[in-house]
Backbone bond lengths (Angstrom), bond angles and torsions (degrees), N, CA, C in turn:
res aa  C-N    CA-C-N  psi(-1)  N-CA   C-N-CA  omega(-1)  CA-C   N-CA-C  phi
1 M - - - 1.478 - - 1.578 107.19 -
2 V 1.317 110.01 142.02 1.454 117.11 176.39 1.551 110.06 -114.57
3 D 1.306 118.59 118.64 1.458 120.63 -177.83 1.541 110.47 -89.14
4 C 1.296 116.61 139.10 1.471 122.47 177.76 1.541 110.07 -75.00
5 D 1.341 114.48 130.43 1.481 122.02 175.37 1.522 112.88 -71.85
6 Y 1.307 116.22 -15.76 1.500 117.71 -172.67 1.456 111.94 -108.60
7 C 1.347 121.35 -11.17 1.510 123.26 178.41 1.555 106.07 -157.83
8 D 1.268 117.43 -173.97 1.530 121.69 -174.45 1.471 113.82 -90.37
9 A 1.386 118.68 6.84 1.425 117.87 178.79 1.571 116.83 -73.64
10 S 1.288 115.88 155.80 1.518 120.65 179.14 1.466 104.44 -135.27
11 F 1.431 112.96 156.89 1.443 118.67 -171.19 1.572 106.46 -143.01
12 D 1.330 110.99 152.40 1.454 117.66 -176.83 1.460 115.08 -78.52
13 S 1.438 115.90 -19.49 1.490 116.19 179.84 1.472 107.44 -142.97
14 E 1.368 112.65 165.60 1.465 119.45 176.82 1.547 112.71 -67.83
15 D 1.302 115.63 -32.82 1.479 118.16 -177.90 1.597 109.08 -67.39
16 A 1.343 113.77 -43.32 1.508 118.23 177.86 1.551 110.34 -61.31
17 Y 1.337 115.03 -41.43 1.468 120.91 -178.79 1.548 109.23 -63.48
18 L 1.296 121.16 -43.53 1.473 124.41 179.57 1.490 110.89 -67.60
19 E 1.346 118.98 -39.13 1.439 119.38 175.94 1.554 112.07 -63.06
20 H 1.323 115.43 -39.03 1.437 120.70 175.56 1.590 112.52 -61.70
21 L 1.353 112.68 -42.26 1.501 113.44 178.77 1.492 114.09 -61.88
22 G 1.397 112.89 -40.65 1.542 116.61 -179.51 1.504 109.89 -70.08
23 A 1.307 120.94 -29.00 1.434 121.04 -174.99 1.540 112.13 -87.96
24 A 1.400 114.02 -41.63 1.502 116.39 -172.36 1.516 114.04 -99.90
25 H 1.311 117.79 -20.14 1.451 120.48 -169.03 1.591 112.27 -131.50
26 E 1.240 117.21 29.86 1.490 120.14 -171.54 1.513 111.09 -58.56
27 G 1.331 119.92 -43.53 1.430 124.87 -177.33 1.539 117.45 -80.39
28 E 1.434 113.18 -4.66 1.431 117.04 -178.20 1.565 113.05 -106.31
29 L 1.299 115.36 -9.38 1.452 119.55 -169.26 1.553 112.47 -68.56
30 G 1.323 114.30 137.91 1.475 119.18 170.83 1.508 108.32 -75.50
31 S 1.396 114.37 176.33 1.447 119.93 -173.19 1.522 112.61 -61.70
32 I 1.343 114.63 -40.07 1.497 118.41 -176.37 1.566 112.85 -69.91
33 D 1.310 113.04 -41.04 1.492 116.78 176.35 1.587 110.98 -71.89
34 R 1.333 117.33 -33.61 1.428 120.56 176.16 1.560 110.66 -61.23
35 R 1.340 113.12 -41.46 1.463 116.57 -179.91 1.539 107.97 -70.74
36 R 1.328 121.91 -39.54 1.409 120.31 -178.53 1.583 110.71 -65.83
37 V 1.340 118.47 -39.49 1.430 120.52 173.78 1.514 113.03 -62.55
38 D 1.317 116.91 -45.14 1.501 119.92 179.17 1.557 108.37 -62.13
39 E 1.300 119.63 -43.99 1.471 120.29 178.50 1.553 113.51 -60.18
40 H 1.264 112.50 -40.20 1.485 119.53 -178.05 1.490 108.40 -69.03
41 S 1.343 118.88 -40.59 1.480 121.50 -178.55 1.543 110.15 -67.33
42 G 1.327 113.71 -39.19 1.426 119.32 -178.32 1.522 112.99 -73.07
43 G 1.299 116.76 -24.06 1.514 119.92 -177.18 1.537 111.76 -90.81
44 S 1.352 117.65 -1.26 1.496 118.20 -176.43 1.581 108.48 -81.50
45 D 1.231 114.53 165.04 1.506 121.47 -174.99 1.544 113.63 -87.53
46 D 1.323 113.89 7.04 1.496 116.18 -175.03 1.507 112.05 -93.65
47 G 1.308 119.82 16.14 1.424 121.02 178.06 1.518 114.24 69.68
48 G 1.326 114.55 37.70 1.484 119.91 -173.89 1.490 110.92 -73.72
49 S 1.368 117.57 -162.25 1.408 126.30 -172.95 1.584 109.32 -69.90
50 I 1.370 111.84 159.91 1.406 120.62 -179.53 1.555 109.42 -69.57
51 P 1.377 124.05 134.22 1.449 121.77 177.03 1.512 111.59 -54.60
52 T 1.331 113.99 150.21 1.465 120.52 -174.69 1.503 113.04 -56.34
53 G 1.377 121.55 -42.91 1.415 125.22 179.65 1.516 111.62 -59.93
54 P 1.282 121.96 -56.66 1.477 121.94 177.49 1.513 112.96 -59.69
55 A 1.391 118.07 -35.35 1.397 119.13 175.64 1.527 115.11 -57.96
56 I 1.335 111.77 -47.03 1.464 116.59 180.00 1.492 109.91 -62.77
57 L 1.339 118.89 -43.85 1.429 122.51 177.27 1.488 114.20 -56.36
58 V 1.317 116.71 -45.89 1.441 121.22 176.12 1.570 111.68 -58.94
59 G 1.264 115.85 -44.62 1.482 120.80 175.74 1.492 114.91 -56.18
60 V 1.410 113.04 -49.29 1.458 117.98 -179.05 1.543 111.24 -61.06
61 I 1.360 116.39 -44.43 1.495 121.52 -179.38 1.538 106.44 -62.50
62 G 1.314 120.62 -43.35 1.403 121.55 -178.51 1.565 114.28 -62.33
63 F 1.362 112.21 -43.31 1.472 117.55 178.22 1.571 110.81 -64.68
64 S 1.347 115.25 -39.74 1.484 117.07 177.99 1.490 114.11 -61.35
65 L 1.349 114.44 -44.82 1.434 119.40 176.92 1.530 115.72 -61.63
66 A 1.356 115.03 -30.93 1.399 120.27 175.90 1.557 111.89 -70.10
67 I 1.308 116.76 -38.57 1.457 121.10 174.75 1.482 110.91 -63.06
68 V 1.364 119.33 -43.18 1.417 121.82 -179.68 1.539 110.41 -64.13
69 V 1.349 119.82 -41.35 1.412 121.71 -178.67 1.611 106.87 -66.09
70 Y 1.252 116.08 -41.57 1.523 118.88 179.53 1.496 113.55 -58.11
71 V 1.361 113.08 -44.60 1.460 118.66 -179.28 1.526 109.55 -66.61
72 V 1.369 118.80 -47.35 1.404 120.32 -175.83 1.519 113.41 -65.51
73 V 1.336 115.04 -41.46 1.449 120.82 -170.46 1.525 112.50 -83.27
74 F 1.373 113.22 -45.05 1.523 115.82 -173.67 1.493 110.81 -97.49
75 M 1.323 121.94 -20.12 1.561 121.00 178.45 1.449 109.64 -107.50
76 G 1.288 119.34 -11.51 1.545 119.44 -176.24 1.455 109.26 -93.04
77 G 1.365 116.19 -156.35 1.438 118.95 -175.76 1.489 114.10 89.13
78 S 1.333 112.76 169.37 1.481 119.09 -176.31 1.514 111.66 -67.31
79 G 1.355 121.45 -31.11 1.421 121.39 -170.05 1.473 113.13 -106.46
80 G 1.313 123.11 -3.00 1.456 120.00 -178.85 1.475 113.75 -125.47
81 G 1.272 114.96 169.14 1.400 119.79 179.04 1.471 120.90 70.61
82 G 1.059 126.82 -154.38 1.355 127.08 -170.62 1.375 116.45 -146.80
83 G 1.645 120.86 176.04 1.422 117.55 177.52 1.460 108.44 -68.37
84 G 1.371 119.01 78.33 1.359 125.11 -166.11 1.528 107.71 128.98
85 P 1.416 120.90 -132.44 1.446 119.08 173.42 1.525 110.83 -68.74
86 G 1.377 113.59 173.38 1.435 116.51 178.64 1.447 115.47 -58.44
87 L 1.280 118.36 152.55 1.493 123.09 -176.99 1.604 109.00 -69.59
88 P 1.311 118.34 139.93 1.402 118.77 168.38 1.546 111.80 -64.51
89 D 1.338 117.32 161.98 1.408 122.48 -173.78 1.570 110.02 -66.86
90 Q 1.322 114.78 -32.45 1.507 117.94 178.71 1.514 106.48 -133.05
91 G 1.395 115.33 157.68 1.410 119.83 174.90 1.522 110.92 -81.48
92 D 1.322 111.45 158.92 1.506 120.01 175.64 1.581 106.39 -61.74
93 Q 1.438 110.24 127.44 1.501 114.00 -179.67 1.479 115.29 -66.60
94 A 1.315 118.24 -20.95 1.435 119.25 173.53 1.560 111.77 -63.58
95 V 1.283 116.54 -32.22 1.494 122.00 172.70 1.509 109.93 -78.02
96 I 1.295 117.06 -55.47 1.462 123.48 -174.09 1.523 111.73 -58.49
97 S 1.272 118.89 -29.26 1.516 120.02 179.39 1.518 112.01 -67.49
98 E 1.302 115.24 -16.26 1.478 119.97 178.31 1.526 114.58 -91.10
99 V 1.301 113.05 -4.28 1.511 119.03 -179.62 1.530 112.37 -76.79
100 T 1.283 114.28 136.89 1.525 121.67 176.50 1.491 109.47 -94.95
101 T 1.340 116.59 131.91 1.493 119.14 176.11 1.494 107.43 -108.45
102 H 1.388 113.61 132.24 1.520 121.44 177.47 1.537 108.08 -105.86
103 N 1.278 115.02 157.46 1.472 120.04 174.20 1.521 107.94 -67.51
104 S 1.356 117.14 149.40 1.504 118.65 178.43 1.466 108.22 -70.64
105 A 1.349 114.55 138.19 1.512 118.69 176.43 1.530 110.74 -96.69
106 G 1.356 115.00 16.03 1.537 114.93 178.09 1.518 110.22 108.73
107 R 1.390 112.73 167.64 1.447 121.39 -177.48 1.464 113.14 -136.13
108 D 1.341 118.35 16.95 1.488 122.19 -179.94 1.545 112.96 -63.80
109 H 1.302 111.46 149.87 1.558 117.96 175.11 1.541 103.56 -94.77
110 V 1.362 115.50 122.12 1.481 119.97 179.61 1.555 104.69 -141.44
111 S 1.359 110.71 163.76 1.531 114.21 -174.01 1.510 110.05 -82.80
112 N 1.335 118.84 -42.25 1.549 118.02 -176.25 1.481 108.11 -133.70
113 P 1.354 119.51 77.91 1.496 118.14 -179.98 1.564 111.25 -75.48
114 N 1.271 113.60 155.90 1.436 124.14 169.61 1.466 111.11 -110.62
115 Y 1.349 116.47 145.49 1.435 121.14 -174.90 1.501 108.58 -122.82
116 E 1.352 116.39 121.72 1.481 120.89 -179.78 1.551 106.93 -75.05
117 R 1.254 121.06 -34.30 1.450 124.28 -178.73 1.533 108.44 -100.39
118 L 1.317 115.50 132.67 1.464 119.10 177.65 1.523 106.98 -133.47
119 P 1.273 116.36 133.46 1.491 125.63 -6.78 1.504 113.50 -72.33
120 P 1.309 122.48 145.36 1.412 124.92 -173.59 1.552 110.96 -72.69
121 T 1.326 113.32 150.66 1.471 118.90 179.09 1.589 105.97 -120.22
122 S 1.250 118.47 -7.90 1.551 122.87 178.01 1.498 104.60 -165.44
123 G 1.412 108.45 179.73 1.466 113.49 174.55 1.468 113.39 124.26
124 P 1.398 122.80 169.08 1.348 124.56 177.48 1.487 115.11 -53.52
125 H 1.316 122.22 151.94 1.487 119.47 -171.96 1.530 108.89 -156.97
126 S 1.298 112.24 171.31 1.466 122.41 178.41 1.489 109.13 -65.98
127 P 1.312 117.84 150.48 1.460 124.00 171.19 1.539 110.18 -62.54
128 S 1.324 120.16 -24.36 1.454 123.76 177.25 1.487 110.44 -89.03
129 W 1.303 120.17 159.61 1.449 123.37 174.85 1.516 112.93 -132.72
130 A 1.323 114.80 159.91 1.430 120.08 -178.85 1.577 109.52 -85.20
131 T 1.310 116.30 150.81 1.422 126.13 176.49 1.515 108.81 -91.56
132 G 1.324 115.28 157.83 1.456 121.16 179.62 1.501 114.20 -64.93
133 G 1.290 118.72 146.62 1.461 122.54 179.14 1.483 114.68 156.58
134 F 1.315 117.17 179.15 1.468 124.34 173.42 1.497 106.67 -104.20
135 Y 1.297 115.15 129.20 1.494 119.53 -175.07 1.545 108.43 -124.69
136 T 1.348 111.51 149.31 1.477 119.74 172.51 1.516 109.19 -106.27
137 A 1.324 115.54 -177.78 1.470 116.51 179.64 1.524 112.24 -69.63
138 D 1.317 116.42 -18.72 1.478 119.20 178.36 1.545 113.89 -77.68
139 D 1.357 117.93 -24.84 1.440 118.34 -174.09 1.546 111.29 -126.85
140 A 1.313 119.49 7.38 1.475 120.87 -175.10 1.488 111.15 -61.92
141 P 1.312 122.99 138.23 1.399 126.99 176.74 1.517 109.27 -71.61
142 P 1.344 118.61 162.90 1.509 120.68 175.62 1.465 112.61 -64.01
143 L 1.283 120.11 150.15 1.488 124.58 173.19 1.441 114.05 -51.90
144 S 1.376 119.92 -38.08 1.393 120.77 -178.64 1.540 113.13 -65.06
145 E 1.370 118.42 -32.28 1.424 122.78 174.94 1.523 111.39 -72.44
146 I 1.326 115.57 -37.46 1.473 119.35 178.09 1.465 110.49 -60.80
147 V 1.420 113.41 -49.68 1.487 116.01 -179.09 1.566 112.50 -59.01
148 H 1.302 117.54 -34.14 1.447 120.78 176.43 1.535 109.86 -63.83
149 S 1.416 115.97 -34.45 1.383 116.64 178.44 1.537 112.56 -74.40
150 L 1.335 115.85 -30.04 1.481 116.62 170.84 1.497 114.19 -60.72
151 E 1.340 115.59 -37.64 1.527 121.87 176.24 1.510 109.69 -64.46
152 H 1.312 116.09 -26.20 1.492 121.94 179.69 1.563 109.05 -80.59
153 G 1.257 123.29 -12.27 1.391 127.25 -174.21 1.500 117.10 103.56
154 A 1.285 118.65 18.88 1.464 123.60 178.75 1.516 111.31 -72.68
155 V 1.309 115.81 155.97 1.407 123.90 168.97 1.554 105.60 -110.36
156 V 1.304 117.01 125.81 1.504 121.43 -174.81 1.573 108.57 -121.58
157 V 1.274 113.13 121.45 1.526 118.84 170.87 1.476 111.71 -100.52
158 Y 1.315 120.75 118.82 1.394 125.74 173.54 1.507 105.65 -95.63
159 Y 1.397 113.21 120.53 1.493 116.69 -178.77 1.518 108.50 -120.00
160 D 1.369 110.70 153.98 1.480 119.25 176.72 1.475 111.98 -89.15
161 P 1.368 118.06 108.42 1.444 120.34 -173.77 1.570 114.01 -54.97
162 A 1.325 115.71 -24.92 1.471 121.84 179.28 1.558 113.49 -71.50
163 G 1.342 113.92 -19.05 1.430 115.08 -172.99 1.509 113.85 -128.89
164 V 1.396 116.84 2.83 1.451 118.32 179.32 1.456 115.18 -72.18
165 S 1.305 119.30 134.54 1.500 122.02 -178.29 1.496 108.97 -89.22
166 S 1.375 116.02 161.68 1.487 120.40 179.33 1.473 111.81 -64.70
167 E 1.388 116.35 -35.61 1.440 119.03 176.62 1.560 110.90 -64.18
168 A 1.341 114.89 -43.98 1.496 116.59 177.11 1.413 114.39 -60.28
169 R 1.386 117.53 -42.53 1.461 121.57 177.93 1.569 111.43 -58.15
170 Q 1.335 113.31 -47.02 1.497 117.15 -177.79 1.537 109.78 -61.96
171 S 1.354 116.11 -43.31 1.452 117.46 -178.52 1.529 111.43 -65.85
172 M 1.341 120.48 -43.47 1.458 119.67 178.60 1.535 111.11 -65.99
173 Q 1.352 118.12 -34.90 1.487 117.06 175.63 1.566 110.49 -60.94
174 Q 1.323 113.61 -39.03 1.534 116.88 -178.20 1.534 110.72 -63.63
175 F 1.382 113.53 -43.51 1.462 119.56 174.00 1.482 113.70 -58.79
176 G 1.342 114.09 -46.27 1.471 122.29 -178.90 1.543 114.43 -63.17
177 N 1.354 114.63 -37.64 1.435 120.96 179.63 1.514 111.12 -74.71
178 R 1.327 116.44 -27.54 1.440 121.22 -175.17 1.580 111.64 -83.04
179 Y 1.327 117.04 -40.56 1.432 119.49 -175.39 1.492 108.00 -111.53
180 T 1.408 112.77 105.05 1.480 115.22 -178.03 1.534 111.76 -133.65
181 D 1.361 117.93 6.54 1.403 118.61 -179.53 1.558 109.92 -66.77
182 D 1.334 119.69 152.51 1.446 123.67 -175.74 1.503 113.24 -59.06
183 F 1.339 116.46 -32.54 1.427 120.20 -177.16 1.589 112.13 -110.70
184 M 1.359 113.14 13.97 1.483 118.85 179.35 1.506 110.23 -157.36
185 S 1.341 113.85 66.94 1.497 118.07 -175.14 1.547 112.06 -116.30
186 F 1.361 112.15 153.53 1.486 117.90 175.75 1.528 104.74 -115.11
187 I 1.326 116.54 129.41 1.433 124.06 -177.99 1.504 110.70 -126.12
188 A 1.332 119.33 129.78 1.422 124.04 170.79 1.510 109.87 -118.33
189 V 1.296 118.69 126.23 1.516 122.20 -174.07 1.572 105.98 -140.84
190 P 1.310 115.81 156.27 1.442 118.15 177.42 1.563 109.65 -69.09
191 T 1.286 118.12 147.98 1.438 120.80 -179.20 1.519 113.80 -66.75
192 P 1.344 112.45 144.55 1.517 116.62 179.41 1.547 110.61 -87.26
193 V 1.333 117.95 5.27 1.433 122.89 -174.31 1.537 107.57 -101.45
194 E 1.321 115.69 131.78 1.524 120.65 176.83 1.501 111.63 -61.64
195 D 1.298 115.23 -44.24 1.478 119.63 -174.43 1.535 107.58 -128.44
196 P 1.367 115.04 76.28 1.512 119.95 -172.27 1.525 112.19 -65.02
197 E 1.347 114.89 149.57 1.435 118.71 -179.48 1.489 111.77 -70.80
198 A 1.326 118.36 -17.49 1.509 120.50 178.45 1.492 108.60 -155.50
199 T 1.306 116.56 158.68 1.447 121.74 -177.12 1.535 112.08 -61.88
200 Y 1.410 114.93 -36.88 1.402 122.18 -179.17 1.581 109.18 -133.15
201 V 1.364 110.74 126.40 1.464 116.90 175.33 1.544 110.68 -115.95
202 V 1.232 122.01 108.82 1.373 127.36 -176.56 1.509 113.15 -90.05
203 T 1.298 121.76 122.89 1.516 124.14 -168.71 1.547 110.18 -130.26
204 A 1.303 109.07 151.40 1.482 119.08 165.99 1.570 101.65 -139.02
205 W 1.345 115.96 -174.44 1.495 119.27 -177.59 1.552 109.85 -63.92
206 T 1.295 118.15 111.06 1.487 132.08 -174.91 1.504 112.38 63.58
207 K 1.296 121.13 18.05 1.416 125.76 178.41 1.541 113.82 -115.71
208 Q 1.337 116.90 147.33 1.493 117.66 -179.52 1.485 109.18 -155.92
209 L 1.372 117.34 134.92 1.417 127.17 174.96 1.452 110.85 -136.00
210 T 1.358 120.12 127.85 1.413 121.46 179.38 1.520 115.20 -104.67
211 M 1.344 116.85 150.69 1.456 120.15 179.69 1.481 106.06 -141.73
212 D 1.302 115.76 128.32 1.542 118.87 174.88 1.508 108.47 -81.34
213 T 1.288 118.47 -31.49 1.521 126.51 174.39 1.478 110.80 -117.07
214 Y 1.304 116.90 131.67 1.474 120.14 -174.56 1.517 107.32 -68.15
215 D 1.307 117.10 133.24 1.507 126.25 171.16 1.504 111.38 -129.19
216 E 1.337 115.17 111.00 1.421 121.11 -172.49 1.559 109.26 -62.56
217 E 1.338 117.66 -40.14 1.443 117.34 -177.72 1.503 112.41 -66.69
218 T 1.324 115.42 -35.15 1.506 116.30 176.12 1.566 112.61 -63.96
219 V 1.367 113.73 -39.43 1.456 115.75 172.97 1.471 113.48 -62.57
220 R 1.289 115.61 -42.17 1.462 120.81 179.17 1.579 111.12 -57.65
221 Q 1.291 116.45 -49.37 1.406 121.48 -178.90 1.464 114.72 -64.33
222 F 1.393 117.89 -37.44 1.440 123.07 174.49 1.526 109.24 -63.26
223 T 1.381 114.65 -45.81 1.446 119.53 -178.74 1.537 112.10 -61.77
224 A 1.367 112.77 -39.55 1.520 116.43 -179.76 1.488 110.06 -65.27
225 E 1.316 121.97 -28.48 1.461 125.23 -175.67 1.568 107.88 -77.68
226 Y 1.356 116.86 -44.71 1.453 120.24 -162.94 1.560 114.45 -113.32
227 L 1.382 118.78 -21.12 1.436 119.03 -174.32 1.575 109.51 -60.51
228 G 1.349 118.12 134.12 1.438 124.04 177.78 1.492 115.60 70.14
229 R 1.376 116.78 21.57 1.452 122.50 -178.75 1.545 112.19 -127.31
230 G 1.312 113.98 37.00 1.534 120.56 -178.60 1.522 105.99 -77.96
231 P 1.284 117.26 166.60 1.422 122.83 -173.31 1.543 114.78 -72.18
232 E 1.373 117.42 -18.89 1.418 119.25 -176.18 1.553 114.13 -78.94
233 N 1.292 115.82 -45.24 1.404 120.40 -173.43 1.565 112.58 -157.14
234 Q 1.314 118.67 86.66 1.408 120.78 -173.17 1.533 108.98 -74.72
235 V 1.306 115.90 132.14 1.449 122.57 -173.64 1.641 110.09 -118.94
236 R 1.302 115.24 -3.63 1.459 118.36 174.22 1.491 109.93 -126.82
């Protein structure tokens, strides 16, 4: 005989006792009895409820899938997010404090501008602009188009082909593939300088940061600070 802990009833079997608990004492059960009743109900042949363990597992999987969908749909895409997760709203000030700011050299549209500072961070430029991506010497857009992209809010990395690492190339390609919007693009091009001051020169409109060794997190923080924030049409 099995005596009920919640009333004076007694039962010939454990199954009968658990059925009684579920029917007569549902709101009184402790966590252990609640689990026993749930497991008993789930194990019956009458197509009852899903056992607690599998139900929790299904819930966890569903929640995880929802998070993945949110990240891919709402934080991904060509214009959002980052080389990795989405970009923070501002760059790390430990990185930004190392950025040099130059005076603007103008924003006029001209056919064949000359640039006193190389690589340029501002100045007159072509009416056309460059699109985001990683470029080699064979397909690099003209400087006048790159400067127009800077005005649009692009981040441009000028790299020395003689010193660029395979890891840096892959990272810049990922940034370039991710950020391609007209007013929020990432461009990597060979340096126009014969003897550059650094292997990598990271630029935005009037901004410059040099790196002898490529550091992806530094590029990410610079991009977070300046991408999409050019003087023509800020989109961030």
